[in-house]
Structures are given as structure tokens and as C-alpha cells.
N, C-alpha and C positions, 0 to 999 in steps of 0.2 A: 225762482218763480216769482213773477210780478203780480200774479193773480191767484187766488185760492183755487184749488182743484175741487172736483166734485166731492161732497162729503161722503165718508164711508158708510156702508150699510149698518143697520142696527146690530149691535154686538160685535162689530169689527173695529179695528184700529188702523190708522193710516200712517205710513212712514214717508216723510218728505225727504228726497235726496237732491241736494243742490248739484247743478251741472258744473262742477269744478273741472278745470283743465287737468287732464291726465287721470281722471277718475274712471275706474272700471267697475261696472255694475253687472252682476250675474244673477239671474233668477229664473225660475221655472215659468214658461210662457203661460201656463194655466193660472198663474197668480194674477189677479185683477190689477192692472196697472194703467196709468194715464200720464201723458206728457202735458204739463201745465203750460199756460200761455206765458210768453215772454216778450218783452219789448226791446231786447238786445240781440244782436247777431249771435247765433249759437251753432256750433258744428258738432256733430255726433256721428260716430261710426257704429251702426247697428248690425248685428249678425244673429242668425238663428241656427242652432245646432240640433239636428234631428237624426237619430239612429233608430230605424225600425227593426232591422235584423242585424245579427252579428255576421260579418263576412267570413266565409270559409277560406282557409289558406289553401292554395293549390297544391296538388300532390307533387312531391319532389321529383325532379327529372332523373332519368336513368343515369347512373355514373358512367363517365366516359373513360376511355382507355388511357390511364395516366402512367402506364409503365414506361420504361426507357425505350423499349422497342416501339411502342405505340406512338410516343412523342416523336421519335426519329422518323417514323413512316409519315406522320403528318407534316413534318418540316420538309421532307423530300417531295411530297406531293405538292405543297405550296410553291416550292422552288421550281418544280417542273411547269406548273401553271404560269408562273411569272415569266419564265424564259421561253415559253412556247411561242412560235411565230406562225402566221398563216402560210399555207403552201405557196401562194402567189400573192404578190402585192399589186393591187390595181394601180395602173398609171393614170394619174389625174391629168385632164387636158390643161394645156397652158392658157391662162386667161389672156384675152386680147389686151393690147396696150390701151391706156386711158386716152380719150380724145384730147386733142390739143386745145389748150385754153384759148378762148377768144381774146383778141387784143383789147386792152383797156382803153378808156376814153383819153383823148389827148388833153392834157392840162393846159390852161391858158398861161401866157407869160406873166411875169410879175408886173410889167407895165400895163397889160390889159386889166389885171385885177385891180391895180391902183386907180385906173381911169374909171372902172365900174363903181368902185367904192365912192369916189368923189361925185360921180353922176347920181348915185342913189341918195347921197346926203343932200344934194341940191334938190332932187325930186321930192324928198321927204318934207322939206320946208315949204314947197309949193303945193303939195297935195296931189300931184299928177301921178299917173300909173307908171311903174318902172318899165323902161324899154327893154327890148331883147339885147342880150349881151352874150359873149362867149363864156362868161363865167356863170351866169344864171340861167341861160337858155331863154326860150320864148316866154313872154308874160302869161300867167295863168288866165284861162278863159273865165269870163264873168259867170258867176254861179247863177243857176236858174232860180227864179223867184218861186216857181211852183215846187212844192214839196209833196212827195208821195204820202198818202194817208197811212197811219200806223196800222200794222197788221193786226187783225182781230184775234183776240185770245180764243184758244180752242174751247169748245163747250165742256162744262164740268163732267158730263157723262162720258166723254172720251178720255178723261184723265184717270190715272190709277187712284184707288182709294187709300186712305191713311188710317191704319189701325192703331189705337191707343189702349194699352193694357193698364188698368188701375187696380192696385191692391190696397184696399181700405180697411184699416183696423180701428173700429170705433171712432172714426174721424168725422166730426160734424162739418168740416170744410170740404169733404169729398164731393157732395152735390154741387157746391159752388164752383169747384174746380172743373167738374164735367160741364157745367153750364158755360164757363169761360172758354172751354175748348171750342164749342160751337159758336159762341158770340164773337170770338176774335178770328175765326177761320174765314178766309176769303171765299171758299166754297164749302159751306157746312155740310152739303150733301155728300162730300167725299170722306167725311170723318166718320169712322166706325169705332165705337167704344165698347170694350169688354171690362166690366167692373166686378170684382169679388168683394162683397160686403161681409166683413167678419165682425158681427155685432151681436147684441142681445136681441133675439128674434121674438121674445115674448114680452108683452107689455110695451110701455112707452119709454123705457129707459134710454134706448138708442134710436128713437123715432126720427130725430133730426139727422142722424147719420144715413138714413135710408130714403129721405124725402127727395124725390126727383120731380116734384110738382112744378118747379121753376122752369123746366125744359119745355120748349115748344113741341107740339105733337110731331112735327117732322123730325125734330132732333131726337125725341124719345124713341122714335121708330128705329134709330140707328144705335141704340144702346142695348147691350145684352147684359143681364144682371144675374149674378149667382150669390145667394145668401147662405152663410154658414155661421154656426154658433161660434162666438169669439173664443170659447175655451178649447175649440178644436183647431185653432190657428197654429200654423207651423212656419210662419214667415212669409215675406212678400214674394220671394222667388217661387215658393210652393203655390201661393195663391194665384200668381200669374200663369203658372203652368196649367192650372185647371181650366 
């Protein structure tokens, strides 16, 4: 950590865990925790394990006939199914022959190609347009100076919307992230945001994590907010599912 984290509450102690390579940290999600600010690239794999109910094992299947007679009967039945043939085999129509290939273009002779190359070299030094030749065909027509205007972009109302799901756990950067979504969008009206704030809902402890006052009114109208106590958090996948 390059900056100190929030001080612990009165009567509590804090443990600082350095983000070392290969370190595995396991703890109960109800334990108050915080990721400190860092000025170096850091990679972490975070997972939440939640078990609400113990899964019941399915009832065992009825035992099959494993006697010698039963096994022999099963083998004979499979052999009969494999060797069975339909009563009549349909005759498929004969496909028509493929059409004859069109004759390819006639290649010019080596003498004509050599003459064309020499003529192009001479024309390149003089700046004149290349003439028609059996090797290159007729000269291209002059391009029109008039260009068609670019096609207008379809209105934003006719385009599909873009939904962004945000699971925020006591993150003061979440409001700035949501604002950046709209500020950098080409059509902010197409952006819809659903955010689940998992913070302290009483007092001002996590007020900066819930502050969306930086959003324009038209942006805030496209944001759906769900607030939950952080002690009830069960991970980002669970929060996005809500």
C-alpha cells in the first residue's frame, strides 16, 4: 500500500496485508475490509464463496439387470439394432453435370508485354496518361470530382440501448466511473446503468460512495440504484444478479 487506509474504529485493530505475488487471503465477507490505494500495477483474482443451503443428494437409480442372461439379451438387442436395414432404400436422383467452364482470357505475347513495359516507362517520365494496350486494357476513366455526401448517422432513438451493470462495494470511485460512462459515450441517451451500492447506509461513513450529484439530470434519469448494507454483501456476481 502506498497510502494509509482508513483508520480503524475505536476499540478495533487493523491488519495490513501486503499484495505479494502468490499470496492467498481468505476471510469472512462480514469482516470490514478495504483495498488501499496503490501507485503500481497490481493484479488480483477475487472470489466469493456462498452456500445458503446444503444440496440434497439424488435418490439412487433402480439397479439394472446385471445377470449373465440380462447382459446377453442387451448385447443381442444392440446387435440387432446395428444390423437392421430399412425395407427399401430410396434411390437418389443423379445430379446434373457441372456447367462447362468459360474460356479464360487470351494472354498477350512476350513481345507485346515487353513493348508495353517500355512504353509505360517512357510515359512515366513524361507524365502522360498510359495508352490502351493488350496487356493493361483501356486506360481508366477520369474520376469524377463530385463526391457523394456521407450518409447521415441514424438517430440515437432508433439504436439499441446499452446496459451497464455496476457492483460497488464501498468504492468512492464508483460515482466517478458512472459519470465517465456518460461523459465518454457518443450517445449518452443510449446508456442505461444499474448500480448496486453495498455501503454503510447510516451516517456519513460512505457518503462519497453514494454521491451521484456529479451526474447531469438527463444522465441520472438513466441510472437505477439499489442500496444494501455492506455486511450483507455476497460478491459482485450476486450484486449484479439483483
